[in-house]
LODO-57108 format. One record per residue (C-alpha): residue number from 1; residue in one letter; x, y, z. Coordinates in steps of 0.05 Angstrom, whole numbers, always signed. Each point is the difference from the previous one (the first is absolute). Layout:
% residues N
   i aa     c1     c2     c3
 NUM  a      X      Y      Z
...
% end
This chain:
% residues 394
   i aa     c1     c2     c3
   1  m  -1800   -429  -3083
   2  k    +16    -64    -35
   3  i     -6    -74    +17
   4  t    +71    -31     +9
   5  n    -16    -73    +22
   6  v    -54    -50    +11
   7  r    +13    -55    +52
   8  t    -41    -58    +27
   9  t     +1    -45    +60
  10  m    -42    -64     +7
  11  v    -29    -15    +69
  12  c    -42    -55    +30
  13  v    -44    +21    +59
  14  p    -39    -53    +40
  15  f    -72    +10    +23
  16  a    -20     +7    +74
  17  r    -62    +16    +41
  18  f    -12     +7    +73
  19  g    +71    -10    +23
  20  k    +20    -61    -41
  21  f    +17    -20    -70
  22  q    -63    -22    -38
  23  p    -11    -14    -74
  24  i    -52    +33    -42
  25  k    -52    -51    -27
  26  m    -36    +16    -65
  27  w    -43    -41    -48
  28  y    +62     -8    -44
  29  g    +49    -23    +52
  30  t    +38    +14    +64
  31  r    +55    +52     +4
  32  h    +48     +5    +59
  33  a    +37    +61    -29
  34  d     -1    +47    -58
  35  l    +55    +19    -49
  36  h    +11    +74    -17
  37  c    +44    +38    -47
  38  v    +23    +66    +33
  39  t    +20    +52    -52
  40  f    +45    +61    +13
  41  i     +5    +57    -51
  42  d    +61    +46    +13
  43  t    +10    +70    -27
  44  d    +57    +49    -11
  45  e    -25    +44    +58
  46  g     +6    -54    +51
  47  l    -74    -17     +5
  48  t    -22    -73     -4
  49  g    -70    -25    -11
  50  v    -25    -67    +20
  51  g    -54    -47    -26
  52  t    -22    -72    +12
  53  e    -31    -57    -40
  54  g    +15    -17    -73
  55  d    +48    -45    -37
  56  q    +73    +10    +14
  57  h    +25    -25    -68
  58  t    -46    +49    -36
  59  i    +21    +58    +44
  60  m    +74    -12     -8
  61  n     +3    -22    -71
  62  v    -56    +36    -35
  63  i    -18    +63    +41
  64  r    +67    +18    +30
  65  p    +35    +17    -66
  66  q    -60    +45    -19
  67  l     +0    +38    +66
  68  i    +73    +21     +4
  69  g     +6    +74    -17
  70  k    -75    +14     +4
  71  d    -32    +55    +44
  72  p    -38    -35    +55
  73  f    -54    +54     -2
  74  d    -21    -23    -70
  75  i    -40    -57    +27
  76  e    -54     -5    -54
  77  r    +52     +7    -57
  78  i    +43    -53    +33
  79  e    -56    -50     +8
  80  d    -29    +12    -67
  81  g    +68    -13    -31
  82  l     +6    -65    +37
  83  g    -64    -26    -28
  84  s    -46    +16    +56
  85  p    -64    -39    +10
  86  t    -34    +68     +9
  87  r    +10     +7    -76
  88  r    -32    -67    -16
  89  r    +69    -32    -11
  90  w    +24    -58    +43
  91  d    +74     +5    -13
  92  i    +10     +7    +76
  93  d    -46    -35    +50
  94  t    -36    +45    +49
  95  r    +35    -26    +63
  96  t    +68    +17    -29
  97  m    -24    +67    -28
  98  s    -30    +18    +68
  99  a    +67    -13    +34
 100  i    +34    +51    -47
 101  d    -59    +47     +8
 102  g     +6     -1    +77
 103  a    +75    +11     -2
 104  l     -6    +60    -47
 105  w    -55    +33    +42
 106  d    +42    -13    +62
 107  i    +56    +41    -33
 108  v    -49    +55    -20
 109  g    -26     +7    +70
 110  k    +69     +1    +31
 111  a    +23    +53    -50
 112  c    -61    +44    +19
 113  n    +11    -17    +74
 114  q    -75    -18     +5
 115  p    -39    -66    +14
 116  l    -32    -24    -65
 117  y    -71    +11    +24
 118  k    +13    +74     +4
 119  l    +24     +2    -72
 120  w    -63    -38    -21
 121  g    -51    +47    +31
 122  g     +8     -7    +76
 123  k    -40    -42    +51
 124  v    -71    -19    -19
 125  n     -2    -69    +34
 126  d    +33     +2    +70
 127  p     +6    -46    +36
 128  i     -8    -58    -49
 129  h    -50    -52    +21
 130  v    +23    -70    -16
 131  r    -26    -70     +3
 132  y    +36    -61    +23
 133  w    +22    -51    -52
 134  l    -28    -66    +31
 135  d    +29    -55    -41
 136  t    -32    -67    -16
 137  g     -4    -53    +54
 138  s    -52    -42    +35
 139  p    -62    +36    +25
 140  e    +25     -9    +71
 141  e    +69    +26    -18
 142  q    -27    +63    -35
 143  a    -49    +15    +56
 144  a    +54     -6    +55
 145  e    +49    +45    -39
 146  a    -55    +51    -12
 147  v    -14     +4    +75
 148  k    +73    +12    +15
 149  a     +1    +56    -52
 150  v    -62    +34    +26
 151  e    +31     -2    +70
 152  r    +59    +40    -29
 153  g    -45    +52    -29
 154  w    -16    -23    -70
 155  k    -70    +19    -23
 156  a     -3    -27    -71
 157  f    +20    -65    -35
 158  k    +11    -28    -68
 159  v    -18    -74     +6
 160  k    +39    -40    -51
 161  l    -43    -57    -30
 162  g     -2    -41    -63
 163  t    +15    -73    +16
 164  d    -72    -29     -2
 165  p    -67    +33     +8
 166  d    -27    -39    +60
 167  t    +64    +11    +40
 168  d     +1    +73    -20
 169  v    -71    +10    +27
 170  e    +23    -34    +66
 171  r    +59    +47     +2
 172  v    -41    +64     -5
 173  r    -50    -26    +50
 174  a    +54    -18    +52
 175  v    +35    +68    -10
 176  r    -64    +41     +4
 177  e    -23    -37    +61
 178  a    +69    +10    +34
 179  v     +8    +75    -12
 180  g    -73    +24     +4
 181  d    -42    +44    -43
 182  k    +39    +66     +8
 183  i    +63    -26    -37
 184  v     +4    +12    -75
 185  l    +12    -63    -41
 186  c    +17     -3    -75
 187  f     +1    -70    -29
 188  d    +54    -12    -54
 189  i    -16    -60    -43
 190  n    +60    +10    -47
 191  g    -40    -17    -63
 192  a    -12    -71    +24
 193  y    -72    -10    -21
 194  p    -38     -9    -66
 195  l    -62    +44     -3
 196  n    -51    -50    +22
 197  v    +41    -21    +61
 198  a    +13    +73    +17
 199  i    -73    +17     -1
 200  n    -19    -57    +47
 201  t    +59    +11    +47
 202  l     -8    +75     +5
 203  k    -73     -9    +17
 204  k    +22    -42    +60
 205  m    +55    +50    +18
 206  a    -48    +60     -1
 207  e    -24    -22    +69
 208  y    +68    +20    +29
 209  n     -5    +72    -24
 210  p    +62     +8    -45
 211  s    +18    +71    -16
 212  s    +21    -25    -68
 213  i    +21    -60    -40
 214  e    +67     +3    -37
 215  e    +13    -38    -64
 216  p    -60    -48     +7
 217  v     +2    -32    -69
 218  a    +52    -35    -42
 219  g    +32    +34    -60
 220  h    +36    +65    -14
 221  w    -22    +53    -48
 222  p    +17     +9    -58
 223  y    +30    -69     -7
 224  d    -67    -29    +21
 225  p    -51    +51    -26
 226  g    -57    -36    +36
 227  a    +31    +11    +69
 228  m    -24    +71     +6
 229  d    -70    -19    -24
 230  n     +1    -53    +54
 231  m    +17    +50    +54
 232  a    -56    +45    -25
 233  d    -51    -57     +4
 234  l    +25    -20    +69
 235  r     -4    +70    +26
 236  r    -71     +8    -27
 237  i    -25    -66    +25
 238  t    +31     +1    +69
 239  g     +0    +73    +17
 240  i    +68     -8    +36
 241  p    +52    +56    -17
 242  i    +55    -27    -44
 243  e    +73    +20     +2
 244  a    +39     -9    -65
 245  h    +73    -12     -2
 246  c    +34    +47    -51
 247  n    +37    -45    -50
 248  g     +6     +0    -75
 249  p    +42    +35    -53
 250  n    -34    +68     +8
 251  h    -26    +21    +67
 252  e    -41    +60    -21
 253  e    -39    -43    -51
 254  y    -10    -51    +55
 255  a    -30    +51    +47
 256  m    -43    +29    -56
 257  a    -26    -70    -17
 258  l    -17    -12    +73
 259  v    -41    +65     +1
 260  s    -35    -11    -67
 261  k    -20    -73    +16
 262  r    -16    +16    +73
 263  a    +43    -58    +19
 264  a    +27    +25    +66
 265  d    -10    +49    +57
 266  a    +74     +9    +15
 267  i    +68     -6    -35
 268  h    +60    -26    +36
 269  l    +67    +36    -16
 270  n    +72    -11    +14
 271  v    +59    +34    -31
 272  t    +31    -69     -7
 273  f    -53    -19    -50
 274  t    -12    +66    -35
 275  g    +75    +12     -9
 276  s     +4    +73    +22
 277  v    -27    +53    +45
 278  l    -26    +44    -57
 279  e    -34    -60    -34
 280  t    -35    -17    +67
 281  r    -26    +72     +4
 282  r    -25     -3    -71
 283  v    -39    -62    +18
 284  c    -26    +35    +63
 285  a    -25    +57    -43
 286  v    -39    -49    -45
 287  a    -28    -38    +61
 288  e    -21    +62    +37
 289  a    -34    +29    -62
 290  g    -38    -66     -9
 291  g    -22     -6    +73
 292  l    +47    -56    +22
 293  i    +31     -3    +69
 294  v    +75     -6     -3
 295  t    +34    -46    +52
 296  g    +74    -10    +11
 297  q    +28    -69    -11
 298  s    +58    -31    +35
 299  n    +41    -54    -32
 300  c    +21    -51    +51
 301  a    +47    +28    +54
 302  e    +29    +56    -43
 303  l    +64    +32    +26
 304  g     +7    +70    +30
 305  p    +17    +38    -65
 306  r    -61    -28    -37
 307  n    -47     +9    +60
 308  a    +25    +73     +5
 309  l    -14    +14    -73
 310  q    -70    -28     +6
 311  l    -14    +39    +63
 312  h    +23    +66    -30
 313  l    -46    -12    -59
 314  i    -59    -18    +42
 315  t    +11    +60    +46
 316  a     +0    +50    -58
 317  e    -52    -33    -46
 318  r    -72    +17    +19
 319  a    -28    -60    -38
 320  f    +29    -47    +53
 321  n    -55    +15    +50
 322  s    -14    -69    +25
 323  t    +37    -53    +42
 324  n    +65    -24    -31
 325  d    +37    -65     +5
 326  s    +61    -10    +45
 327  s    +46    -61    +10
 328  t    +51    +36    +44
 329  h    -17    -47    +57
 330  h    +35    -55    -39
 331  l    +66    +35    +11
 332  e     -6    +10    +76
 333  p    +53    -30    +49
 334  p    +33    -50     -3
 335  s     +0    +18    -74
 336  g    +11    +73    -24
 337  d     +8    +49    -56
 338  i    +61    +29    -35
 339  i    -15    +72    +26
 340  k    +21    +31    +67
 341  e    -69    +24    +22
 342  e    -47    -58    -18
 343  f    -74     +9    -12
 344  r    -47    -18    +58
 345  t    -76     +1     -3
 346  v    -33    +39    +57
 347  d    -75     -6    +11
 348  g     -9    -24    -69
 349  t    +36    +56    -34
 350  l    +68    +17    -31
 351  k    +35    +68     -4
 352  v    +37    +25    -60
 353  p    +76    +14    +10
 354  e    +18    +73     +7
 355  g    +72     -1    -25
 356  p    +23    +24    -68
 357  g    -18    -45    -59
 358  l    -27    -68    +23
 359  g    +19    +20    +71
 360  v    +32    -67    +16
 361  e    +73    -17    +12
 362  i    +32    -66    -16
 363  d    +31    -37    +56
 364  e    +64    -27    -30
 365  d     +9    -53    +53
 366  k    -71    -27    -13
 367  l    +11     +4    -74
 368  q    +62    -43     +5
 369  y    -31    -49    +47
 370  y    -59    -14    -46
 371  h    +47     -1    -60
 372  e    +41    -55    +34
 373  l    -67    -37    +13
 374  y    -15     +4    -74
 375  e    +69    -27    -18
 376  s     -8    -58    +50
 377  g    -60    -27    -40
 378  k    -32    -19    +67
 379  y    -73    +12    -20
 380  r    -35    -39    -57
 381  p    -71     +0    -26
 382  e    -47    -56    +26
 383  p    -56    -37    -34
 384  g    -67    +36    -13
 385  l    -61     -4    +45
 386  g    -50    -13    -54
 387  r    +12    +24    -69
 388  d    +69     -9    -32
 389  n    +40    +64    -10
 390  p    +76     +3    -11
 391  y     +6    +74    +18
 392  l     +8    -10    +76
 393  w    +46    +60    +10
 394  g    -49    +50    -27
% end
């Protein structure tokens, strides 16, 4: 089997919740919609793989010429030749590499007529327990949304924070009082606090029983070597479990540093940021050996093919034995996905698709609709909520 073509389509998908269009608010700004590059890889045997995310220009002008004529089963060789971040080279960014990785695996699964999780070891985690992505708003807004989500069966939340410490404490207080003690709450600070502020603020937040705190301090290792030491100090002083977001030029080294410095209790993984399924599994092996919990991360409102890739991985990888993120609720009607059978959360869980490959089928009408929305230029970024950040599209 040989690759014969690589095609891309840009789409713009608006966000919605609870039956109406609603933007996602974060510390860095407000987003009414997200832009996605949908990549299709065709083969001479009539099979097509699909992946999402990444940079269209890089895919079409840098990657496409190198893929034509290659065997799609040679995934590691292909990605290594492209300058994979899994080999400590940053010729291709992880988002773009992950789109190619997902499309290649989709072809492999279709060629074998098996869902990907079966090719990766079968079901270990089924169903997949997920937590609701509760974006930044006023304490009253977050509490009201959390109550609605609980009424629809959600049992765990990631509460997005990071604008200012006092308001953040009020947010977690309001959400905890609204949903009660049985609901699981993770507080995501998005690296907003310096160490001294983080210590004081987390001591106040401890009263509201967080399952963990994600990215509590500013700085990213190895660019800021002190960031990991700060996390270790924070973990030791407060006793609150820390979740570390897996970033950096080498993911296995990052996981090993977390273990050696005792800087975290869990590591947060997403194929979007590791660049490939096999790289993610290598990081899982390091984390598991070092006693770290592994949680699945969801980038904001990912489309069906990316969600499916992550779900297959979580289903088959035993290290993902905790609650994982989900933002599928941001694509519920009146918005939607580009696949025919969209993902829906039931009682706080998601099920992995059972069809060959990724197990999702592109809805050509929806794809065309969201492509036309992209071409219209209707949606634009809005000013930030606290700290300036130009990357409002994610």
